C-alpha positions, 0 to 999 in steps of 0.5 A: 503546545497541545498534544495530539489526541491518542488515536486509541482513545474513545473520544477520538472519532469513535466512528467516521462519516464513512463508517456511519454511511456504510452502516446505514447503507447496509441497513437499507440493503438488509431491509430490502433483503428481508422484504420490508417496504421500500421506503424504509430502505430509501430513507436509510440510504438518503441519510447515508448519502447526507452523512457521507457528504457532510463537511464536519465530523458527524459523530463528534457533533453528536457527542458534543450535543450539537446534532447536525440537521441532515436531510431525511433524518427524522427523529427515529434516524437521528436517534440511531445516529446518536447511538452509533456516534456514542458507542460505534455500535447500533443495536438495530443494525446488529438485530438485522444482521442476526436475521440475514444469513452469513455470506448474504451481504457478501453477495451484494458486493458482486457488481450488478447484483442488487438486494432484490436478486439477493432476496430471491436467491436467498428465499427461493434457493437458500443461497447464502454465499458467493460460492453457492451462487456461482454453483447455481448460476453455472448449473442453470438453476437460477433461471427457474426462479421467477424474476431471474433468467439465463441472462441473469446467470451470465451477468452474475458469473461475469460479476463474480469474475470481476469481483475476484480480479479485484479481490487481491490487492494490486502490487504497487509496481502494477498500480504505478504503471496503471495510474501513470497513464491515467494521470497524464490523460486527465492532466490534459482536461480543461481547467486542471491546475494540479492532479496527484495520486492520493490514498495508499499509493501516495503513502507507498504501501506495497499493495493497493486496493482502490486508486485515489486521485485528487485534482485541483480544477477550475471546471470539475465537470470537464475532468470528471467527464474525461475520467468517465470517458476513458476507454478502459472504463468498464462501469461508472459507479458514481458520478457527481459534481465533485467526485467520480468513481469508475471500475476499470475493465481489467483492474481496480476501482478509481476514485477521482476527487476534485477541489478548488485550488485554494483548498488543495492542502486540506484535500490532499492531506485528507485523501492521502490518509491514513485513517489513524493519521487523519483522526489524530489531526482532527482531534488536534484541530478540535482542541484548538476550536476547529473542525477539520475536513477536506474542505478546510478548517471550520471555526466552531464558534463562528462557522468561518471556513479557513482554507489552506492551499498547500499541505505544509500549511495544514501541518503548520497550522497545527504547530508542526512540520510537514510529515512525509506521506510514507510516514502517515500511519498513525504510529508515532509520526505526529508525536515525533513531528511535535517534538521536532524529531522527525528523521531526515528520510532517505531519498531516491537521490541519495542512492549511489549504487545497486547492491543486488543485480544479476546477469545472463551468466546465471539466471539473468536475461541481459549481459553484464555490460548491458546491465552496467550501461543501463545502470549508468544511464539511470545515474548510478555510480556502480552496481554489485553483480551478484550472480548465484552460487552453484547449489541453486541449480535452477539458476545455473549457479557459477562454479569456482572456475566460472567465478574466475572467468567472470572476474576477468570480464568485470575487470575488462568492463571496468576499464572501459566504463570508468568511472562507473564500476561493477563490483564483483559479488555473489548471491550465496546460497545458505544450504539447508544444513546452515553451511555456505555454498562457497569455501571461505578462501573464494568468498574472501575474494569477492567485493561484496557477498550477499547470502540468501535462503531459497530452498528448504523453506519448510524447516522449523522456525528454529532451523530457519533462524539458525541458517540466517544467523550462520550467514550473518555471523560469517566474516565473509557475508556482508548482506542478508538478501530478501531476509523473510523470503516473502513474495507479495501476494504469492508467498508468505514470509519465513517464521524467523526469530526476528529479534535474534536476527536483528541483534546479530545483524547489528553486532556483526555489522551484516546489512539486511536487504530491502528488496524492491522486486515484487518480494518487497522484503524486508517489509517496512515494519521489519525494516523499521525494527531492524533500524531501531535495533541498530542494524545496517540496511541496504536497498536493491533492485534484484534486477535480472534484466535492465527493465528491472533496475527501476525496482530499486525505487520501491526499496527506497519507498519501503525504507522511507516507510521504515523511517530510515535515514540515508546514513543507515543504508549501504547503497547511499555510499560510494563504491570505495566507501562501501567496500571500506565499510564492509572491511 
């Protein structure tokens, strides 16, 4: 069986159709900014549109000496496409970039700002950045330029505000909440057979840029009209016969692609990505004499188009099993599939308990009983209650006496709620001097002890690593909670010496937590490295109220992205097995 082409090789789609189109569109923009005749810019944009819609890999065709006939691509533009296809670079594009000041093209990203406005502010006011444009608009200097007005200033400031709202990638928790309502309403459109989230959200990346949706339909116009007519739509960016792109009033861009049901499989693979994964699949297809795109498999010799209605059929045609979307990162998953060595990933159904929860005894919102009943209703068999130790003053940590009172309350609730169980745990602070917050004799009485670093984050890497290792090596600590200390989009991770941490965790059988709150910590790359090092892990919600118990699902998503099996994760054990394994 032929091996897939390496995604790092230069003959593997040096440049994609989308990148070819982006460069030609950028050339069109720069020509207008530089004051060239309009028809030149229009010509580049026409070719860009044709390339983006072309069903085959344009660069690959040029490299094989079979240049496609593209509308609007005369001799000169065809030569430029050939140069880009061969090397991924275009001398003409780079020459234009040298003439356009840095930052000017960034201004074009502002919604509602076109090349003519950019040329005016650049030549008349020497504005070459978004920040300079913002200042000029706020000071009312734009209205004095012929062709601009007070209204222009307002529109530019509104556009910058919208750009900034979209500049930070959306947390996956927020993306899920946003897209669920959109999908439900689009599902009701006439002729929709199937609709699913695609792109990075389907791959369960922690943060999301644009939202991608794919629909298999009988009537493309109906579902596109339904999307464009949603009340949340701020602007329809592009509407066509097979796709639509919109900007939400207070959110990201949404791209909807439609296809016929018979071609669902190739479309879903293509629009799920990742880019590197798809490049490798296309390379394998070329080795077999096919050109693979979202539209199907084109037999290169005959031009026949082969369709696959399911994703599994796409992978089967290439001689391998279906690869879960979370693994499609171009990081060894294809080689593993061809070797029949894909791991059987943990699933949400494998999870039996939540190993990190809080109550109103410290910084939680709901009572222990309320948290327990909510977890039972979600199908869990147990929770580990891990309220804080005393040195984390902001969390109203528990004194030893309060620990005893809490233990009595848990025993009462367990008698009432059985067979559901509440395991008595603690989230133990690792102090700045690497000592632990409770004495050993108290720690020995908990069912589960998780330890974490909340304070003293400004210490050196060596000091922070020593604190983590002190907890890992303690005979009473079972789990290192949110080990890197990051909070997505808000706080960077701690600079721990990860190989030392993973080795110690494996040696002492101290589990490392994947935390499903907006921390999303460990991230998938560190969790995968920990698993390879032989460390045990767990998945937890870190819920402080009942609504947050669902955050554990995001920890499972990260575990799947990390290639983890159920037997590597503590939370898939029963309560009895968990306690036994920790002993």
